[in-house]
One Martini backbone bead per residue (centre of mass of N, CA, C, O) as a GRO file, in nm:
protein
  288
    1MET     BB    1   8.866 -19.605 -10.958
    2ALA     BB    2   9.187 -19.643 -10.968
    3SER     BB    3   9.411 -19.932 -10.898
    4PHE     BB    4   9.760 -19.951 -10.784
    5VAL     BB    5  10.071 -20.160 -10.783
    6SER     BB    6  10.418 -20.105 -10.806
    7SER     BB    7  10.757 -20.137 -10.797
    8LYS     BB    8  10.811 -19.823 -10.751
    9HIS     BB    9  10.653 -19.849 -10.453
   10ALA     BB   10  10.831 -20.023 -10.260
   11HIS     BB   11  10.977 -19.799 -10.095
   12LEU     BB   12  10.727 -19.716  -9.930
   13PHE     BB   13  10.701 -19.977  -9.761
   14ILE     BB   14  10.974 -19.946  -9.629
   15LEU     BB   15  10.919 -19.670  -9.500
   16PHE     BB   16  10.691 -19.759  -9.322
   17SER     BB   17  10.861 -19.950  -9.145
   18VAL     BB   18  11.076 -19.754  -9.047
   19LEU     BB   19  10.844 -19.548  -8.928
   20ALA     BB   20  10.620 -19.699  -8.795
   21ILE     BB   21  10.340 -19.793  -8.943
   22SER     BB   22   9.986 -19.817  -8.885
   23ALA     BB   23   9.688 -19.927  -8.932
   24ASN     BB   24   9.394 -19.705  -8.932
   25LYS     BB   25   9.045 -19.685  -8.801
   26SER     BB   26   8.825 -19.384  -8.731
   27TRP     BB   27   8.478 -19.399  -8.789
   28ALA     BB   28   8.301 -19.310  -8.535
   29GLY     BB   29   8.338 -18.993  -8.448
   30ASN     BB   30   8.473 -18.965  -8.158
   31PHE     BB   31   8.615 -18.707  -7.988
   32TYR     BB   32   8.729 -18.842  -7.731
   33ARG     BB   33   8.909 -19.056  -7.900
   34ASN     BB   34   9.049 -18.849  -8.138
   35VAL     BB   35   9.072 -18.582  -7.954
   36ASP     BB   36   9.216 -18.265  -7.852
   37ILE     BB   37   9.180 -17.994  -7.657
   38THR     BB   38   9.444 -17.732  -7.669
   39TRP     BB   39   9.267 -17.457  -7.673
   40GLY     BB   40   9.062 -17.181  -7.496
   41ASN     BB   41   8.962 -17.204  -7.207
   42GLY     BB   42   8.664 -17.357  -7.275
   43ARG     BB   43   8.577 -17.295  -7.588
   44GLY     BB   44   8.601 -17.598  -7.610
   45LYS     BB   45   8.351 -17.859  -7.692
   46ILE     BB   46   8.225 -18.170  -7.582
   47LEU     BB   47   7.939 -18.332  -7.707
   48SER     BB   48   7.716 -18.581  -7.723
   49ASP     BB   49   7.907 -18.821  -7.646
   50GLY     BB   50   8.123 -18.717  -7.884
   51GLN     BB   51   7.947 -18.604  -8.153
   52LEU     BB   52   8.025 -18.307  -8.059
   53LEU     BB   53   8.190 -17.994  -8.160
   54THR     BB   54   8.298 -17.678  -8.021
   55LEU     BB   55   8.399 -17.353  -8.132
   56SER     BB   56   8.524 -17.048  -7.984
   57LEU     BB   57   8.504 -16.674  -8.011
   58ASP     BB   58   8.663 -16.400  -7.858
   59LYS     BB   59   8.843 -16.128  -7.763
   60SER     BB   60   9.045 -16.316  -7.599
   61SER     BB   61   8.971 -16.602  -7.765
   62GLY     BB   62   9.013 -16.894  -7.900
   63SER     BB   63   9.018 -17.232  -8.059
   64GLY     BB   64   9.118 -17.591  -8.034
   65PHE     BB   65   9.225 -17.894  -8.214
   66GLN     BB   66   9.362 -18.235  -8.201
   67SER     BB   67   9.492 -18.518  -8.284
   68LYS     BB   68   9.613 -18.800  -8.136
   69ASN     BB   69   9.718 -18.869  -8.410
   70GLN     BB   70   9.952 -18.963  -8.649
   71TYR     BB   71  10.017 -18.921  -9.014
   72LEU     BB   72  10.090 -19.121  -9.326
   73TYR     BB   73   9.842 -19.092  -9.472
   74GLY     BB   74   9.498 -19.031  -9.591
   75ARG     BB   75   9.158 -18.989  -9.476
   76PHE     BB   76   8.979 -18.673  -9.412
   77ASP     BB   77   8.684 -18.594  -9.214
   78VAL     BB   78   8.428 -18.333  -9.187
   79GLN     BB   79   8.161 -18.180  -9.020
   80LEU     BB   80   8.049 -17.840  -9.092
   81LYS     BB   81   7.945 -17.543  -8.908
   82LEU     BB   82   7.942 -17.223  -8.960
   83VAL     BB   83   7.956 -16.906  -8.885
   84PRO     BB   84   7.708 -16.698  -8.842
   85GLY     BB   85   7.665 -16.419  -8.998
   86ASN     BB   86   7.889 -16.198  -8.870
   87SER     BB   87   8.227 -16.328  -8.956
   88ALA     BB   88   8.422 -16.109  -8.974
   89GLY     BB   89   8.770 -16.206  -8.915
   90THR     BB   90   8.725 -16.505  -8.929
   91VAL     BB   91   8.874 -16.841  -8.872
   92THR     BB   92   8.825 -17.162  -9.006
   93THR     BB   93   8.974 -17.483  -8.949
   94PHE     BB   94   9.121 -17.762  -9.157
   95TYR     BB   95   9.416 -17.953  -9.086
   96LEU     BB   96   9.754 -18.050  -9.176
   97SER     BB   97  10.053 -18.108  -8.963
   98SER     BB   98  10.364 -18.054  -8.893
   99GLN     BB   99  10.683 -17.986  -8.756
  100GLY     BB  100  10.852 -17.703  -8.801
  101ALA     BB  101  11.021 -17.517  -9.040
  102MET     BB  102  10.994 -17.792  -9.243
  103HIS     BB  103  10.698 -17.820  -9.284
  104ASP     BB  104  10.394 -17.975  -9.342
  105GLU     BB  105  10.083 -17.879  -9.532
  106ILE     BB  106   9.708 -17.895  -9.518
  107ASP     BB  107   9.457 -17.658  -9.627
  108LEU     BB  108   9.154 -17.547  -9.456
  109GLU     BB  109   8.997 -17.223  -9.499
  110PHE     BB  110   8.749 -17.012  -9.338
  111LEU     BB  111   8.639 -16.701  -9.444
  112GLY     BB  112   8.482 -16.457  -9.327
  113ASN     BB  113   8.174 -16.246  -9.314
  114LEU     BB  114   7.934 -16.071  -9.414
  115SER     BB  115   7.620 -16.046  -9.419
  116GLY     BB  116   7.553 -16.226  -9.731
  117ASP     BB  117   7.828 -16.314  -9.775
  118PRO     BB  118   8.067 -16.515  -9.887
  119TYR     BB  119   8.253 -16.752  -9.830
  120VAL     BB  120   8.606 -16.844  -9.810
  121LEU     BB  121   8.797 -17.103  -9.953
  122HIS     BB  122   9.116 -17.183  -9.829
  123THR     BB  123   9.398 -17.320  -9.999
  124ASN     BB  124   9.694 -17.526  -9.906
  125VAL     BB  125  10.050 -17.615  -9.972
  126PHE     BB  126  10.308 -17.757  -9.780
  127THR     BB  127  10.672 -17.781  -9.833
  128GLN     BB  128  10.933 -17.749  -9.650
  129GLY     BB  129  10.798 -17.458  -9.544
  130LYS     BB  130  10.647 -17.417  -9.828
  131GLY     BB  131  10.405 -17.240  -9.998
  132ASN     BB  132  10.225 -17.053 -10.223
  133ARG     BB  133   9.939 -17.255 -10.295
  134GLU     BB  134   9.680 -17.094 -10.364
  135GLN     BB  135   9.328 -17.164 -10.337
  136GLN     BB  136   9.007 -17.014 -10.416
  137PHE     BB  137   8.655 -17.030 -10.289
  138PHE     BB  138   8.336 -17.056 -10.348
  139LEU     BB  139   8.031 -17.154 -10.239
  140TRP     BB  140   7.716 -17.338 -10.337
  141PHE     BB  141   7.647 -17.261 -10.031
  142ASP     BB  142   7.537 -17.235  -9.703
  143PRO     BB  143   7.761 -17.312  -9.435
  144THR     BB  144   7.552 -17.216  -9.180
  145LYS     BB  145   7.283 -17.407  -9.202
  146ASN     BB  146   7.461 -17.665  -9.240
  147PHE     BB  147   7.609 -17.957  -9.272
  148HIS     BB  148   7.938 -18.019  -9.412
  149THR     BB  149   8.170 -18.190  -9.615
  150TYR     BB  150   8.526 -18.215  -9.543
  151SER     BB  151   8.820 -18.313  -9.746
  152VAL     BB  152   9.123 -18.522  -9.725
  153LEU     BB  153   9.348 -18.669  -9.965
  154TRP     BB  154   9.649 -18.863  -9.886
  155ASN     BB  155   9.900 -18.966 -10.111
  156PRO     BB  156  10.176 -19.052 -10.309
  157ARG     BB  157  10.035 -18.881 -10.567
  158HIS     BB  158   9.811 -18.718 -10.397
  159ILE     BB  159   9.601 -18.427 -10.338
  160PHE     BB  160   9.265 -18.406 -10.210
  161PHE     BB  161   8.977 -18.189 -10.237
  162TYR     BB  162   8.661 -18.181 -10.059
  163VAL     BB  163   8.297 -18.116 -10.117
  164ASP     BB  164   8.065 -18.331 -10.068
  165GLY     BB  165   8.250 -18.524 -10.268
  166THR     BB  166   8.362 -18.280 -10.432
  167PRO     BB  167   8.607 -18.197 -10.626
  168ILE     BB  168   8.843 -17.899 -10.617
  169ARG     BB  169   9.139 -18.031 -10.574
  170GLU     BB  170   9.479 -18.088 -10.703
  171PHE     BB  171   9.795 -18.232 -10.577
  172LYS     BB  172  10.074 -18.331 -10.725
  173ASN     BB  173  10.332 -18.544 -10.776
  174ARG     BB  174  10.642 -18.350 -10.882
  175GLU     BB  175  10.941 -18.454 -10.833
  176ALA     BB  176  11.047 -18.469 -11.132
  177MET     BB  177  11.037 -18.129 -11.125
  178GLY     BB  178  11.129 -18.037 -10.818
  179VAL     BB  179  10.876 -18.089 -10.636
  180PRO     BB  180  10.780 -18.103 -10.339
  181TYR     BB  181  10.657 -18.377 -10.124
  182PRO     BB  182  10.447 -18.508  -9.887
  183LYS     BB  183  10.618 -18.822  -9.734
  184THR     BB  184  10.789 -18.804  -9.425
  185GLN     BB  185  10.579 -18.636  -9.253
  186ALA     BB  186  10.402 -18.645  -8.991
  187MET     BB  187  10.047 -18.574  -8.927
  188ARG     BB  188   9.818 -18.374  -8.791
  189VAL     BB  189   9.505 -18.283  -8.690
  190TYR     BB  190   9.343 -17.964  -8.728
  191SER     BB  191   9.156 -17.708  -8.540
  192SER     BB  192   9.011 -17.368  -8.570
  193LEU     BB  193   8.919 -17.051  -8.399
  194TRP     BB  194   9.000 -16.718  -8.523
  195ASP     BB  195   9.161 -16.404  -8.533
  196ALA     BB  196   9.197 -16.229  -8.879
  197ASP     BB  197   9.142 -15.905  -8.944
  198ASP     BB  198   9.412 -15.834  -9.109
  199TRP     BB  199   9.308 -16.055  -9.372
  200ALA     BB  200   9.037 -16.228  -9.413
  201THR     BB  201   8.854 -15.967  -9.496
  202ARG     BB  202   8.929 -15.799  -9.753
  203GLY     BB  203   9.234 -15.782  -9.656
  204GLY     BB  204   9.127 -15.626  -9.369
  205LEU     BB  205   8.891 -15.412  -9.406
  206VAL     BB  206   8.725 -15.609  -9.230
  207LYS     BB  207   8.621 -15.623  -8.905
  208THR     BB  208   8.563 -15.731  -8.606
  209ASP     BB  209   8.246 -15.780  -8.438
  210TRP     BB  210   8.226 -15.801  -8.089
  211SER     BB  211   7.912 -15.758  -8.039
  212VAL     BB  212   7.857 -16.074  -8.166
  213ALA     BB  213   7.984 -16.215  -7.958
  214PRO     BB  214   8.023 -16.523  -7.987
  215PHE     BB  215   8.186 -16.745  -8.195
  216THR     BB  216   8.048 -17.046  -8.368
  217ALA     BB  217   8.156 -17.378  -8.436
  218ALA     BB  218   8.060 -17.699  -8.583
  219PHE     BB  219   8.129 -18.055  -8.517
  220ARG     BB  220   8.117 -18.370  -8.707
  221ASN     BB  221   8.214 -18.665  -8.821
  222TYR     BB  222   8.501 -18.753  -8.753
  223ASN     BB  223   8.747 -18.889  -8.991
  224ALA     BB  224   9.023 -19.133  -8.973
  225ASN     BB  225   9.191 -19.290  -9.258
  226GLY     BB  226   9.505 -19.419  -9.167
  227CYS     BB  227   9.849 -19.389  -9.106
  228VAL     BB  228   9.992 -19.461  -8.812
  229PHE     BB  229  10.221 -19.307  -8.622
  230SER     BB  230  10.500 -19.499  -8.464
  231SER     BB  231  10.790 -19.540  -8.253
  232SER     BB  232  10.704 -19.852  -8.120
  233ARG     BB  233  10.623 -19.966  -8.412
  234ALA     BB  234  10.682 -20.237  -8.672
  235SER     BB  235  10.444 -20.157  -8.904
  236SER     BB  236  10.279 -20.170  -9.183
  237CYS     BB  237  10.079 -20.030  -9.422
  238SER     BB  238   9.783 -20.119  -9.528
  239THR     BB  239   9.651 -20.142  -9.876
  240GLY     BB  240   9.423 -20.348  -9.939
  241SER     BB  241   9.191 -20.168  -9.748
  242SER     BB  242   9.298 -19.890  -9.902
  243SER     BB  243   9.164 -19.699 -10.146
  244TRP     BB  244   9.331 -19.425 -10.105
  245MET     BB  245   9.631 -19.493 -10.167
  246TRP     BB  246   9.565 -19.527 -10.510
  247GLN     BB  247   9.399 -19.295 -10.587
  248GLU     BB  248   9.208 -19.177 -10.864
  249PHE     BB  249   9.090 -19.012 -11.125
  250ASP     BB  250   8.806 -18.989 -11.290
  251ALA     BB  251   8.616 -18.851 -11.528
  252THR     BB  252   8.399 -18.747 -11.332
  253SER     BB  253   8.580 -18.606 -11.121
  254LEU     BB  254   8.720 -18.415 -11.324
  255ARG     BB  255   8.464 -18.270 -11.415
  256LYS     BB  256   8.382 -18.160 -11.141
  257MET     BB  257   8.637 -17.994 -11.082
  258ARG     BB  258   8.614 -17.810 -11.335
  259TRP     BB  259   8.347 -17.687 -11.256
  260VAL     BB  260   8.434 -17.554 -10.998
  261GLN     BB  261   8.672 -17.386 -11.114
  262LYS     BB  262   8.501 -17.224 -11.320
  263ASN     BB  263   8.263 -17.111 -11.104
  264TYR     BB  264   8.438 -17.083 -10.792
  265MET     BB  265   8.703 -16.973 -10.857
  266ILE     BB  266   8.908 -16.679 -10.730
  267TYR     BB  267   9.199 -16.826 -10.688
  268ASN     BB  268   9.529 -16.872 -10.857
  269TYR     BB  269   9.863 -16.890 -10.839
  270CYS     BB  270   9.901 -16.974 -11.155
  271ASP     BB  271   9.772 -16.672 -11.239
  272ASP     BB  272  10.005 -16.499 -11.066
  273ARG     BB  273  10.254 -16.330 -11.212
  274LYS     BB  274  10.324 -16.091 -11.018
  275ARG     BB  275  10.420 -16.282 -10.778
  276PHE     BB  276  10.640 -16.421 -11.002
  277PRO     BB  277  10.900 -16.268 -11.144
  278GLN     BB  278  11.109 -16.533 -11.152
  279GLY     BB  279  10.879 -16.733 -11.189
  280MET     BB  280  10.695 -16.996 -11.213
  281PRO     BB  281  10.594 -17.258 -11.083
  282PRO     BB  282  10.647 -17.567 -11.220
  283GLU     BB  283  10.351 -17.687 -11.183
  284CYS     BB  284  10.205 -17.471 -11.372
  285SER     BB  285  10.319 -17.618 -11.650
  286ALA     BB  286  10.177 -17.867 -11.609
  287ARG     BB  287   9.998 -18.122 -11.679
  288PRO     BB  288   9.682 -18.225 -11.570
   0.00000   0.00000   0.00000
């Protein structure tokens, strides 16, 4: 991976200081230290001395957690074992989001299925309250049999999505083309398991089968290596020890991403001309 810092990025370091961001590494993966279960009325559980977290969904409620810290840039990983069997109508999420109507958001959403059908991995990027940048993928393995690692890397130049270390999507900073990029709003990490049978499986045609509830997803090895936002401290984010801050794709990574997109991508908003009758989003015409 290439790494560089140039003078044109100096304003970013000033911004870090103004927003009072400090470098933070939480690689221990202990859920007690790193997250709070925020809803579900007991359906979310931290187990095994903080090494395992489960979220459950029944007809009454789903459940979810959020990170204790807010971040402005970082790398975020979790190992996840999805709901097995007939999970139609359910959605398991791992995402970053700020707050408010003009929020930024980076989404990984796993759309449930009928037994034997593949899960759909739904990705999206919101900037200033606007999304509509969906890409969807089938996975090349059964995500219910074992834990697999799902990652987001967010830096000033790119957002990368990874599955087991393999890049599947890149969203570039194209502010020069007039495309907003998430760079000023601190985001928390969130995860949830909830019922979305009005749209999740085959566009809502397949409904949740509550006779097989509760549905449970398991999480482990949650890691957040990023710039922690704090309103009470005025220290800049250290970039010297953060390889993700200026990370770029090398030729091997680009080849892997293209392989995934060729073989497993099932929807790309940039190919959906009927959806944008007034013209395609400007980033869709940009060079890769």
